[in-house]
PDB file of N, CA, C and O in Angstrom:
ATOM      1  N   LYS A   1    -102.771-111.212  57.131  1.00  0.00           N
ATOM      2  CA  LYS A   1    -103.677-111.091  58.276  1.00  0.00           C
ATOM      3  C   LYS A   1    -103.877-112.463  58.915  1.00  0.00           C
ATOM      4  O   LYS A   1    -104.135-113.454  58.232  1.00  0.00           O
ATOM      5  N   GLY A   2    -103.752-112.496  60.221  1.00  0.00           N
ATOM      6  CA  GLY A   2    -103.890-113.765  60.940  1.00  0.00           C
ATOM      7  C   GLY A   2    -105.343-114.180  61.056  1.00  0.00           C
ATOM      8  O   GLY A   2    -106.252-113.372  60.863  1.00  0.00           O
ATOM      9  N   LYS A   3    -105.549-115.433  61.371  1.00  0.00           N
ATOM     10  CA  LYS A   3    -106.928-115.886  61.533  1.00  0.00           C
ATOM     11  C   LYS A   3    -107.388-115.591  62.952  1.00  0.00           C
ATOM     12  O   LYS A   3    -106.584-115.409  63.867  1.00  0.00           O
ATOM     13  N   GLN A   4    -108.703-115.550  63.107  1.00  0.00           N
ATOM     14  CA  GLN A   4    -109.249-115.310  64.429  1.00  0.00           C
ATOM     15  C   GLN A   4    -109.087-116.538  65.314  1.00  0.00           C
ATOM     16  O   GLN A   4    -109.039-117.675  64.845  1.00  0.00           O
ATOM     17  N   MET A   5    -109.005-116.266  66.595  1.00  0.00           N
ATOM     18  CA  MET A   5    -108.881-117.346  67.572  1.00  0.00           C
ATOM     19  C   MET A   5    -110.176-118.125  67.689  1.00  0.00           C
ATOM     20  O   MET A   5    -111.269-117.590  67.502  1.00  0.00           O
ATOM     21  N   THR A   6    -110.026-119.384  67.998  1.00  0.00           N
ATOM     22  CA  THR A   6    -111.200-120.188  68.325  1.00  0.00           C
ATOM     23  C   THR A   6    -111.382-120.156  69.844  1.00  0.00           C
ATOM     24  O   THR A   6    -110.497-119.721  70.579  1.00  0.00           O
ATOM     25  N   TYR A   7    -112.536-120.620  70.292  1.00  0.00           N
ATOM     26  CA  TYR A   7    -112.781-120.707  71.729  1.00  0.00           C
ATOM     27  C   TYR A   7    -111.700-121.564  72.397  1.00  0.00           C
ATOM     28  O   TYR A   7    -111.179-121.205  73.453  1.00  0.00           O
ATOM     29  N   ASN A   8    -111.368-122.695  71.776  1.00  0.00           N
ATOM     30  CA  ASN A   8    -110.364-123.594  72.352  1.00  0.00           C
ATOM     31  C   ASN A   8    -109.027-122.891  72.554  1.00  0.00           C
ATOM     32  O   ASN A   8    -108.367-123.090  73.574  1.00  0.00           O
ATOM     33  N   GLU A   9    -108.627-122.072  71.590  1.00  0.00           N
ATOM     34  CA  GLU A   9    -107.357-121.346  71.703  1.00  0.00           C
ATOM     35  C   GLU A   9    -107.452-120.276  72.790  1.00  0.00           C
ATOM     36  O   GLU A   9    -106.530-120.091  73.584  1.00  0.00           O
ATOM     37  N   ALA A  10    -108.584-119.578  72.805  1.00  0.00           N
ATOM     38  CA  ALA A  10    -108.756-118.469  73.750  1.00  0.00           C
ATOM     39  C   ALA A  10    -108.822-118.949  75.195  1.00  0.00           C
ATOM     40  O   ALA A  10    -108.185-118.360  76.069  1.00  0.00           O
ATOM     41  N   ILE A  11    -109.571-119.992  75.454  1.00  0.00           N
ATOM     42  CA  ILE A  11    -109.794-120.425  76.843  1.00  0.00           C
ATOM     43  C   ILE A  11    -108.481-120.865  77.492  1.00  0.00           C
ATOM     44  O   ILE A  11    -108.329-120.756  78.709  1.00  0.00           O
ATOM     45  N   LYS A  12    -107.536-121.359  76.698  1.00  0.00           N
ATOM     46  CA  LYS A  12    -106.227-121.753  77.246  1.00  0.00           C
ATOM     47  C   LYS A  12    -105.512-120.558  77.863  1.00  0.00           C
ATOM     48  O   LYS A  12    -104.812-120.699  78.866  1.00  0.00           O
ATOM     49  N   LEU A  13    -105.686-119.375  77.261  1.00  0.00           N
ATOM     50  CA  LEU A  13    -105.043-118.163  77.768  1.00  0.00           C
ATOM     51  C   LEU A  13    -105.592-117.776  79.139  1.00  0.00           C
ATOM     52  O   LEU A  13    -104.921-117.100  79.919  1.00  0.00           O
ATOM     53  N   TYR A  14    -106.813-118.207  79.423  1.00  0.00           N
ATOM     54  CA  TYR A  14    -107.457-117.907  80.702  1.00  0.00           C
ATOM     55  C   TYR A  14    -107.349-119.097  81.662  1.00  0.00           C
ATOM     56  O   TYR A  14    -108.159-119.235  82.579  1.00  0.00           O
ATOM     57  N   ASP A  15    -106.365-119.939  81.451  1.00  0.00           N
ATOM     58  CA  ASP A  15    -106.157-121.126  82.297  1.00  0.00           C
ATOM     59  C   ASP A  15    -107.394-122.006  82.345  1.00  0.00           C
ATOM     60  O   ASP A  15    -107.668-122.649  83.358  1.00  0.00           O
ATOM     61  N   GLY A  16    -108.141-122.034  81.244  1.00  0.00           N
ATOM     62  CA  GLY A  16    -109.325-122.882  81.178  1.00  0.00           C
ATOM     63  C   GLY A  16    -110.516-122.336  81.955  1.00  0.00           C
ATOM     64  O   GLY A  16    -111.518-123.032  82.114  1.00  0.00           O
ATOM     65  N   SER A  17    -110.422-121.097  82.441  1.00  0.00           N
ATOM     66  CA  SER A  17    -111.487-120.530  83.270  1.00  0.00           C
ATOM     67  C   SER A  17    -112.465-119.696  82.452  1.00  0.00           C
ATOM     68  O   SER A  17    -112.122-118.627  81.948  1.00  0.00           O
ATOM     69  N   ARG A  18    -113.692-120.204  82.330  1.00  0.00           N
ATOM     70  CA  ARG A  18    -114.730-119.433  81.623  1.00  0.00           C
ATOM     71  C   ARG A  18    -115.040-118.156  82.373  1.00  0.00           C
ATOM     72  O   ARG A  18    -115.353-117.134  81.763  1.00  0.00           O
ATOM     73  N   ARG A  19    -114.954-118.208  83.713  1.00  0.00           N
ATOM     74  CA  ARG A  19    -115.269-117.027  84.520  1.00  0.00           C
ATOM     75  C   ARG A  19    -114.260-115.911  84.229  1.00  0.00           C
ATOM     76  O   ARG A  19    -114.645-114.755  84.054  1.00  0.00           O
ATOM     77  N   LYS A  20    -112.962-116.259  84.177  1.00  0.00           N
ATOM     78  CA  LYS A  20    -111.933-115.249  83.872  1.00  0.00           C
ATOM     79  C   LYS A  20    -112.166-114.653  82.490  1.00  0.00           C
ATOM     80  O   LYS A  20    -112.076-113.440  82.299  1.00  0.00           O
ATOM     81  N   MET A  21    -112.466-115.516  81.534  1.00  0.00           N
ATOM     82  CA  MET A  21    -112.692-115.050  80.166  1.00  0.00           C
ATOM     83  C   MET A  21    -113.920-114.139  80.121  1.00  0.00           C
ATOM     84  O   MET A  21    -113.902-113.096  79.468  1.00  0.00           O
ATOM     85  N   ALA A  22    -114.977-114.537  80.814  1.00  0.00           N
ATOM     86  CA  ALA A  22    -116.211-113.742  80.841  1.00  0.00           C
ATOM     87  C   ALA A  22    -115.961-112.368  81.462  1.00  0.00           C
ATOM     88  O   ALA A  22    -116.414-111.350  80.939  1.00  0.00           O
ATOM     89  N   GLU A  23    -115.242-112.349  82.575  1.00  0.00           N
ATOM     90  CA  GLU A  23    -114.964-111.071  83.252  1.00  0.00           C
ATOM     91  C   GLU A  23    -114.173-110.137  82.346  1.00  0.00           C
ATOM     92  O   GLU A  23    -114.470-108.945  82.263  1.00  0.00           O
ATOM     93  N   HIS A  24    -113.174-110.677  81.672  1.00  0.00           N
ATOM     94  CA  HIS A  24    -112.357-109.831  80.805  1.00  0.00           C
ATOM     95  C   HIS A  24    -113.150-109.279  79.631  1.00  0.00           C
ATOM     96  O   HIS A  24    -112.973-108.122  79.248  1.00  0.00           O
ATOM     97  N   LEU A  25    -114.023-110.098  79.059  1.00  0.00           N
ATOM     98  CA  LEU A  25    -114.767-109.678  77.870  1.00  0.00           C
ATOM     99  C   LEU A  25    -116.050-108.925  78.214  1.00  0.00           C
ATOM    100  O   LEU A  25    -116.753-108.455  77.319  1.00  0.00           O
ATOM    101  N   GLY A  26    -116.360-108.808  79.507  1.00  0.00           N
ATOM    102  CA  GLY A  26    -117.594-108.123  79.903  1.00  0.00           C
ATOM    103  C   GLY A  26    -118.819-108.942  79.544  1.00  0.00           C
ATOM    104  O   GLY A  26    -119.882-108.398  79.245  1.00  0.00           O
ATOM    105  N   LEU A  27    -118.657-110.258  79.576  1.00  0.00           N
ATOM    106  CA  LEU A  27    -119.772-111.158  79.254  1.00  0.00           C
ATOM    107  C   LEU A  27    -120.196-111.910  80.503  1.00  0.00           C
ATOM    108  O   LEU A  27    -119.485-111.932  81.508  1.00  0.00           O
ATOM    109  N   SER A  28    -121.354-112.519  80.423  1.00  0.00           N
ATOM    110  CA  SER A  28    -121.745-113.469  81.459  1.00  0.00           C
ATOM    111  C   SER A  28    -121.022-114.777  81.177  1.00  0.00           C
ATOM    112  O   SER A  28    -120.543-115.007  80.066  1.00  0.00           O
ATOM    113  N   VAL A  29    -120.947-115.625  82.187  1.00  0.00           N
ATOM    114  CA  VAL A  29    -120.355-116.944  81.974  1.00  0.00           C
ATOM    115  C   VAL A  29    -121.182-117.689  80.917  1.00  0.00           C
ATOM    116  O   VAL A  29    -120.638-118.476  80.143  1.00  0.00           O
ATOM    117  N   GLN A  30    -122.489-117.438  80.889  1.00  0.00           N
ATOM    118  CA  GLN A  30    -123.347-118.056  79.872  1.00  0.00           C
ATOM    119  C   GLN A  30    -122.946-117.602  78.474  1.00  0.00           C
ATOM    120  O   GLN A  30    -123.018-118.373  77.517  1.00  0.00           O
ATOM    121  N   GLY A  31    -122.526-116.351  78.363  1.00  0.00           N
ATOM    122  CA  GLY A  31    -122.071-115.832  77.072  1.00  0.00           C
ATOM    123  C   GLY A  31    -120.851-116.578  76.575  1.00  0.00           C
ATOM    124  O   GLY A  31    -120.741-116.909  75.395  1.00  0.00           O
ATOM    125  N   VAL A  32    -119.938-116.837  77.493  1.00  0.00           N
ATOM    126  CA  VAL A  32    -118.733-117.592  77.140  1.00  0.00           C
ATOM    127  C   VAL A  32    -119.120-119.036  76.822  1.00  0.00           C
ATOM    128  O   VAL A  32    -118.576-119.658  75.909  1.00  0.00           O
ATOM    129  N   GLN A  33    -120.059-119.545  77.591  1.00  0.00           N
ATOM    130  CA  GLN A  33    -120.546-120.915  77.381  1.00  0.00           C
ATOM    131  C   GLN A  33    -121.090-121.065  75.958  1.00  0.00           C
ATOM    132  O   GLN A  33    -120.934-122.114  75.332  1.00  0.00           O
ATOM    133  N   HIS A  34    -121.723-120.015  75.461  1.00  0.00           N
ATOM    134  CA  HIS A  34    -122.254-120.016  74.095  1.00  0.00           C
ATOM    135  C   HIS A  34    -121.143-120.302  73.088  1.00  0.00           C
ATOM    136  O   HIS A  34    -121.331-121.088  72.159  1.00  0.00           O
ATOM    137  N   TYR A  35    -119.973-119.658  73.272  1.00  0.00           N
ATOM    138  CA  TYR A  35    -118.849-119.903  72.362  1.00  0.00           C
ATOM    139  C   TYR A  35    -118.320-121.320  72.501  1.00  0.00           C
ATOM    140  O   TYR A  35    -117.819-121.900  71.538  1.00  0.00           O
ATOM    141  N   SER A  36    -118.432-121.880  73.709  1.00  0.00           N
ATOM    142  CA  SER A  36    -117.868-123.205  73.954  1.00  0.00           C
ATOM    143  C   SER A  36    -118.652-124.311  73.245  1.00  0.00           C
ATOM    144  O   SER A  36    -118.176-125.440  73.128  1.00  0.00           O
ATOM    145  N   LYS A  37    -119.853-123.979  72.777  1.00  0.00           N
ATOM    146  CA  LYS A  37    -120.656-124.987  72.057  1.00  0.00           C
ATOM    147  C   LYS A  37    -120.050-125.330  70.700  1.00  0.00           C
ATOM    148  O   LYS A  37    -120.202-126.447  70.206  1.00  0.00           O
ATOM    149  N   ASN A  38    -119.360-124.359  70.103  1.00  0.00           N
ATOM    150  CA  ASN A  38    -118.648-124.592  68.831  1.00  0.00           C
ATOM    151  C   ASN A  38    -117.194-124.217  69.050  1.00  0.00           C
ATOM    152  O   ASN A  38    -116.733-123.195  68.542  1.00  0.00           O
ATOM    153  N   PRO A  39    -116.453-125.049  69.816  1.00  0.00           N
ATOM    154  CA  PRO A  39    -115.121-124.639  70.270  1.00  0.00           C
ATOM    155  C   PRO A  39    -114.084-124.432  69.177  1.00  0.00           C
ATOM    156  O   PRO A  39    -113.068-123.777  69.410  1.00  0.00           O
ATOM    157  N   ASP A  40    -114.322-124.982  67.978  1.00  0.00           N
ATOM    158  CA  ASP A  40    -113.342-124.804  66.900  1.00  0.00           C
ATOM    159  C   ASP A  40    -113.746-123.717  65.917  1.00  0.00           C
ATOM    160  O   ASP A  40    -113.067-123.492  64.915  1.00  0.00           O
ATOM    161  N   LYS A  41    -114.853-123.044  66.204  1.00  0.00           N
ATOM    162  CA  LYS A  41    -115.321-121.946  65.358  1.00  0.00           C
ATOM    163  C   LYS A  41    -114.593-120.668  65.787  1.00  0.00           C
ATOM    164  O   LYS A  41    -114.359-120.448  66.976  1.00  0.00           O
ATOM    165  N   GLU A  42    -114.243-119.837  64.816  1.00  0.00           N
ATOM    166  CA  GLU A  42    -113.560-118.587  65.146  1.00  0.00           C
ATOM    167  C   GLU A  42    -114.473-117.683  65.963  1.00  0.00           C
ATOM    168  O   GLU A  42    -115.677-117.603  65.719  1.00  0.00           O
ATOM    169  N   LEU A  43    -113.874-117.006  66.938  1.00  0.00           N
ATOM    170  CA  LEU A  43    -114.624-116.049  67.748  1.00  0.00           C
ATOM    171  C   LEU A  43    -114.933-114.811  66.914  1.00  0.00           C
ATOM    172  O   LEU A  43    -114.256-114.554  65.918  1.00  0.00           O
ATOM    173  N   PRO A  44    -115.957-114.034  67.309  1.00  0.00           N
ATOM    174  CA  PRO A  44    -116.246-112.790  66.583  1.00  0.00           C
ATOM    175  C   PRO A  44    -115.031-111.859  66.617  1.00  0.00           C
ATOM    176  O   PRO A  44    -114.270-111.865  67.585  1.00  0.00           O
ATOM    177  N   PRO A  45    -114.851-111.062  65.564  1.00  0.00           N
ATOM    178  CA  PRO A  45    -113.655-110.210  65.464  1.00  0.00           C
ATOM    179  C   PRO A  45    -113.418-109.323  66.685  1.00  0.00           C
ATOM    180  O   PRO A  45    -112.272-109.154  67.102  1.00  0.00           O
ATOM    181  N   ALA A  46    -114.474-108.753  67.266  1.00  0.00           N
ATOM    182  CA  ALA A  46    -114.291-107.860  68.415  1.00  0.00           C
ATOM    183  C   ALA A  46    -113.742-108.622  69.622  1.00  0.00           C
ATOM    184  O   ALA A  46    -112.868-108.125  70.332  1.00  0.00           O
ATOM    185  N   ARG A  47    -114.255-109.816  69.847  1.00  0.00           N
ATOM    186  CA  ARG A  47    -113.778-110.642  70.973  1.00  0.00           C
ATOM    187  C   ARG A  47    -112.327-111.061  70.725  1.00  0.00           C
ATOM    188  O   ARG A  47    -111.489-111.008  71.625  1.00  0.00           O
ATOM    189  N   ASP A  48    -112.052-111.469  69.513  1.00  0.00           N
ATOM    190  CA  ASP A  48    -110.700-111.870  69.120  1.00  0.00           C
ATOM    191  C   ASP A  48    -109.726-110.721  69.388  1.00  0.00           C
ATOM    192  O   ASP A  48    -108.645-110.927  69.939  1.00  0.00           O
ATOM    193  N   PHE A  49    -110.124-109.509  68.994  1.00  0.00           N
ATOM    194  CA  PHE A  49    -109.278-108.327  69.173  1.00  0.00           C
ATOM    195  C   PHE A  49    -109.028-108.058  70.654  1.00  0.00           C
ATOM    196  O   PHE A  49    -107.895-107.792  71.058  1.00  0.00           O
ATOM    197  N   MET A  50    -110.093-108.127  71.470  1.00  0.00           N
ATOM    198  CA  MET A  50    -109.968-107.859  72.905  1.00  0.00           C
ATOM    199  C   MET A  50    -109.003-108.845  73.569  1.00  0.00           C
ATOM    200  O   MET A  50    -108.167-108.458  74.386  1.00  0.00           O
ATOM    201  N   ILE A  51    -109.131-110.102  73.209  1.00  0.00           N
ATOM    202  CA  ILE A  51    -108.290-111.133  73.811  1.00  0.00           C
ATOM    203  C   ILE A  51    -106.833-110.938  73.393  1.00  0.00           C
ATOM    204  O   ILE A  51    -105.926-110.974  74.225  1.00  0.00           O
ATOM    205  N   LYS A  52    -106.624-110.731  72.090  1.00  0.00           N
ATOM    206  CA  LYS A  52    -105.249-110.562  71.600  1.00  0.00           C
ATOM    207  C   LYS A  52    -104.606-109.313  72.198  1.00  0.00           C
ATOM    208  O   LYS A  52    -103.414-109.314  72.506  1.00  0.00           O
ATOM    209  N   THR A  53    -105.394-108.246  72.363  1.00  0.00           N
ATOM    210  CA  THR A  53    -104.866-107.012  72.941  1.00  0.00           C
ATOM    211  C   THR A  53    -104.481-107.236  74.395  1.00  0.00           C
ATOM    212  O   THR A  53    -103.412-106.806  74.827  1.00  0.00           O
ATOM    213  N   LYS A  54    -105.338-107.901  75.149  1.00  0.00           N
ATOM    214  CA  LYS A  54    -105.061-108.158  76.571  1.00  0.00           C
ATOM    215  C   LYS A  54    -103.769-108.942  76.751  1.00  0.00           C
ATOM    216  O   LYS A  54    -102.972-108.648  77.643  1.00  0.00           O
ATOM    217  N   PHE A  55    -103.569-109.935  75.904  1.00  0.00           N
ATOM    218  CA  PHE A  55    -102.409-110.804  76.076  1.00  0.00           C
ATOM    219  C   PHE A  55    -101.209-110.387  75.227  1.00  0.00           C
ATOM    220  O   PHE A  55    -100.187-111.073  75.205  1.00  0.00           O
ATOM    221  N   GLY A  56    -101.344-109.249  74.523  1.00  0.00           N
ATOM    222  CA  GLY A  56    -100.216-108.749  73.738  1.00  0.00           C
ATOM    223  C   GLY A  56     -99.877-109.646  72.560  1.00  0.00           C
ATOM    224  O   GLY A  56     -98.717-109.756  72.165  1.00  0.00           O
ATOM    225  N   ILE A  57    -100.902-110.288  72.000  1.00  0.00           N
ATOM    226  CA  ILE A  57    -100.681-111.174  70.852  1.00  0.00           C
ATOM    227  C   ILE A  57    -100.837-110.332  69.589  1.00  0.00           C
ATOM    228  O   ILE A  57    -101.827-109.619  69.425  1.00  0.00           O
ATOM    229  N   THR A  58     -99.867-110.419  68.717  1.00  0.00           N
ATOM    230  CA  THR A  58     -99.928-109.631  67.494  1.00  0.00           C
ATOM    231  C   THR A  58    -100.142-110.542  66.293  1.00  0.00           C
ATOM    232  O   THR A  58     -99.671-111.679  66.263  1.00  0.00           O
ATOM    233  N   ASP A  59    -100.855-110.025  65.316  1.00  0.00           N
ATOM    234  CA  ASP A  59    -101.066-110.789  64.082  1.00  0.00           C
ATOM    235  C   ASP A  59     -99.895-110.633  63.125  1.00  0.00           C
ATOM    236  O   ASP A  59     -99.855-111.266  62.070  1.00  0.00           O
ATOM    237  N   ASN A  60     -98.938-109.783  63.503  1.00  0.00           N
ATOM    238  CA  ASN A  60     -97.771-109.592  62.639  1.00  0.00           C
ATOM    239  C   ASN A  60     -96.667-110.519  63.126  1.00  0.00           C
ATOM    240  O   ASN A  60     -96.043-110.251  64.153  1.00  0.00           O
ATOM    241  N   PRO A  61     -96.418-111.599  62.406  1.00  0.00           N
ATOM    242  CA  PRO A  61     -95.380-112.517  62.866  1.00  0.00           C
ATOM    243  C   PRO A  61     -94.017-111.846  62.822  1.00  0.00           C
ATOM    244  O   PRO A  61     -93.721-111.070  61.914  1.00  0.00           O
ATOM    245  N   LYS A  62     -93.203-112.151  63.802  1.00  0.00           N
ATOM    246  CA  LYS A  62     -91.841-111.617  63.800  1.00  0.00           C
ATOM    247  C   LYS A  62     -91.036-112.405  62.783  1.00  0.00           C
ATOM    248  O   LYS A  62     -91.084-113.634  62.748  1.00  0.00           O
ATOM    249  N   VAL A  63     -90.303-111.686  61.966  1.00  0.00           N
ATOM    250  CA  VAL A  63     -89.479-112.341  60.955  1.00  0.00           C
ATOM    251  C   VAL A  63     -88.050-112.360  61.459  1.00  0.00           C
ATOM    252  O   VAL A  63     -87.472-111.321  61.779  1.00  0.00           O
ATOM    253  N   ILE A  64     -87.501-113.537  61.523  1.00  0.00           N
ATOM    254  CA  ILE A  64     -86.112-113.678  61.958  1.00  0.00           C
ATOM    255  C   ILE A  64     -85.314-114.203  60.774  1.00  0.00           C
ATOM    256  O   ILE A  64     -85.570-115.296  60.268  1.00  0.00           O
ATOM    257  N   MET A  65     -84.363-113.422  60.353  1.00  0.00           N
ATOM    258  CA  MET A  65     -83.546-113.802  59.204  1.00  0.00           C
ATOM    259  C   MET A  65     -82.275-114.487  59.721  1.00  0.00           C
ATOM    260  O   MET A  65     -81.628-114.005  60.651  1.00  0.00           O
ATOM    261  N   THR A  66     -81.945-115.585  59.119  1.00  0.00           N
ATOM    262  CA  THR A  66     -80.683-116.228  59.474  1.00  0.00           C
ATOM    263  C   THR A  66     -79.931-116.481  58.183  1.00  0.00           C
ATOM    264  O   THR A  66     -80.525-116.717  57.131  1.00  0.00           O
ATOM    265  N   ALA A  67     -78.627-116.428  58.285  1.00  0.00           N
ATOM    266  CA  ALA A  67     -77.803-116.713  57.112  1.00  0.00           C
ATOM    267  C   ALA A  67     -76.871-117.857  57.502  1.00  0.00           C
ATOM    268  O   ALA A  67     -76.212-117.820  58.542  1.00  0.00           O
ATOM    269  N   LYS A  68     -76.835-118.859  56.654  1.00  0.00           N
ATOM    270  CA  LYS A  68     -75.948-119.985  56.901  1.00  0.00           C
ATOM    271  C   LYS A  68     -75.000-120.108  55.721  1.00  0.00           C
ATOM    272  O   LYS A  68     -75.418-120.148  54.564  1.00  0.00           O
ATOM    273  N   ALA A  69     -73.738-120.164  56.034  1.00  0.00           N
ATOM    274  CA  ALA A  69     -72.747-120.334  54.958  1.00  0.00           C
ATOM    275  C   ALA A  69     -72.378-121.812  54.912  1.00  0.00           C
ATOM    276  O   ALA A  69     -71.938-122.388  55.907  1.00  0.00           O
ATOM    277  N   GLU A  70     -72.559-122.400  53.774  1.00  0.00           N
ATOM    278  CA  GLU A  70     -72.188-123.815  53.594  1.00  0.00           C
ATOM    279  C   GLU A  70     -70.800-123.847  52.947  1.00  0.00           C
ATOM    280  O   GLU A  70     -70.556-123.193  51.933  1.00  0.00           O
ATOM    281  N   VAL A  71     -69.926-124.601  53.540  1.00  0.00           N
ATOM    282  CA  VAL A  71     -68.590-124.721  52.967  1.00  0.00           C
ATOM    283  C   VAL A  71     -68.462-126.139  52.396  1.00  0.00           C
ATOM    284  O   VAL A  71     -68.619-127.131  53.108  1.00  0.00           O
ATOM    285  N   GLU A  72     -68.179-126.201  51.117  1.00  0.00           N
ATOM    286  CA  GLU A  72     -68.008-127.513  50.500  1.00  0.00           C
ATOM    287  C   GLU A  72     -66.549-127.715  50.146  1.00  0.00           C
ATOM    288  O   GLU A  72     -65.845-126.779  49.766  1.00  0.00           O
ATOM    289  N   LYS A  73     -66.112-128.954  50.279  1.00  0.00           N
ATOM    290  CA  LYS A  73     -64.735-129.260  49.878  1.00  0.00           C
ATOM    291  C   LYS A  73     -64.669-129.348  48.358  1.00  0.00           C
ATOM    292  O   LYS A  73     -65.497-129.999  47.721  1.00  0.00           O
ATOM    293  N   ALA A  74     -63.683-128.690  47.799  1.00  0.00           N
ATOM    294  CA  ALA A  74     -63.561-128.687  46.331  1.00  0.00           C
ATOM    295  C   ALA A  74     -62.913-129.974  45.852  1.00  0.00           C
ATOM    296  O   ALA A  74     -62.724-130.159  44.649  1.00  0.00           O
TER     297      ALA A  74
END
């Protein structure tokens, strides 16, 4: 399970706009401002979920398998 986003991580997705973030989350700009007071603290799970859903961010990392064959001279 991934960790929740912090305010600093989230606000970047909104181009640094508290107003955009507030509108999307159904909050007042003051509500968003409240999160900005502790910018490195994780956002509440519901807010984190809403933001990740809007931007299509998944907590399931994509696994990419690669195979490399090493050839050594005998």
